[in-house]
C-alpha positions in Angstrom: 18.8 -8.4 -13.6 17.9 -9.5 -10.2 14.2 -10.6 -10.0 12.3 -9.7 -5.6 10.0 -11.4 -4.8 7.0 -9.9 -3.0 8.2 -9.0 0.0 11.0 -7.7 -0.7 10.0 -4.8 -4.0 7.9 -4.4 -0.3 10.7 -4.2 2.7 12.4 -1.9 -0.6 9.4 0.8 -1.3 8.3 1.1 2.4 11.3 -0.2 4.0 12.1 3.6 5.6 8.4 4.9 6.7 9.8 3.4 10.4 5.9 2.4 10.5 4.4 -1.6 11.0 4.6 -3.9 8.2 2.2 -7.0 7.9 3.2 -9.2 5.1 2.3 -13.1 4.6 -0.9 -12.6 5.8 -4.8 -13.9 4.3 -6.4 -11.4 2.9 -8.9 -10.0 0.3 -12.2 -12.1 -1.5 -12.0 -15.3 -1.3 -11.6 -17.4 1.3 -9.9 -17.9 4.0 -8.7 -14.1 3.5 -10.2 -12.0 5.4 -11.3 -8.3 4.9 -9.7 -5.6 5.4 -12.1 -2.9 4.6 -10.5 -0.3 2.5 -10.0 3.8 3.3 -11.3 3.2 6.7 -9.2 4.3 10.2 -9.0 1.2 12.2 -7.0 -0.7 14.2 -4.9 -3.8 13.2 -3.2 -5.7 15.7 -1.0 -9.2 15.0 -0.9 -11.4 18.2 1.8 -14.3 18.6 -1.1 -17.4 17.0 -1.4 -15.0 13.0 -4.8 -14.1 15.0 -5.2 -10.6 12.7 -8.1 -7.8 14.5 -9.2 -5.2 12.5 -11.7 -2.5 14.8 -12.7 0.4 13.0 -12.0 3.9 14.6 -14.8 6.5 14.3 
């Protein structure tokens, strides 16, 4: 049985949705991860330097 990497599994599950995917970036609860607000409408941008900016939308 072929084992999938995390990226392959995400692309296989979400690749047909025609939405942007941010892969291999630090997010979570422990440093150096950046927390993202769950269940909040937000605009997330990835710039060329790898900086992710989240703006909450009301």
